[in-house]
C-alpha positions in Angstrom: 33.8 34.4 -31.1 33.5 36.1 -34.5 30.8 33.8 -35.5 28.8 34.4 -32.3 29.3 38.1 -32.8 28.0 38.0 -36.5 25.0 36.0 -35.2 23.9 38.8 -32.9 24.4 41.4 -35.7 22.3 39.3 -38.1 19.6 38.5 -35.5 18.5 42.3 -35.4 17.7 42.2 -39.1 15.9 38.8 -39.0 13.0 39.8 -36.9 10.4 42.1 -38.0 9.2 44.1 -35.1 6.5 46.8 -35.5 7.0 48.4 -32.0 9.8 50.9 -32.4 10.7 50.8 -28.7 11.0 47.0 -28.7 13.0 47.1 -32.0 15.4 49.7 -30.5 15.8 47.5 -27.3 16.6 44.4 -29.4 19.2 46.3 -31.5 20.8 47.7 -28.2 20.9 44.3 -26.6 22.4 42.8 -29.8 25.0 45.6 -30.0 26.0 45.0 -26.5 26.3 41.2 -27.1 28.5 42.0 -30.1 30.7 44.2 -28.1 31.1 41.6 -25.3 32.0 38.8 -27.6 34.6 41.1 -29.5 36.1 42.1 -26.2 36.3 38.4 -25.1 38.0 37.5 -28.4 40.5 40.2 -27.9 41.2 39.3 -24.4 41.7 35.6 -25.3 44.1 36.6 -28.2 46.1 38.7 -25.8 46.4 35.7 -23.4 47.1 33.2 -26.0 49.6 35.0 -28.4 52.5 34.9 -26.1 52.1 31.3 -25.5 51.7 30.5 -29.2 54.7 32.6 -30.1 56.7 30.8 -27.4 55.9 27.5 -29.3 56.7 29.1 -32.7 53.0 29.0 -33.7 51.9 31.9 -35.8 48.1 32.0 -36.1 46.5 34.0 -38.9 44.5 36.3 -36.5 46.9 38.2 -34.4 47.1 41.4 -36.4 43.3 41.6 -36.7 42.7 41.4 -32.9 45.5 43.4 -31.8 44.8 46.2 -34.4 41.1 46.1 -33.7 41.7 45.8 -29.8 43.6 49.1 -29.9 40.8 50.8 -31.9 38.2 49.5 -29.3 40.4 50.7 -26.4 40.4 54.2 -28.0 36.6 54.5 -27.9 36.1 53.3 -24.4 
């Protein structure tokens, strides 16, 4: 999911658009896609962490997602 999120962030800078309204629209759409993919990643981490923990599997990403998820919920 993070790779997909970064893809949308970079996409805005890869295309040179002269029309300001189109450029703003592309940036807004990309920002929305970044938010959606980040929220999906956080949701999936919340779903999987208890199962992984139950099997004594400790992934490297839980702190990143749980901390980031708390900061995202504060802004919504």
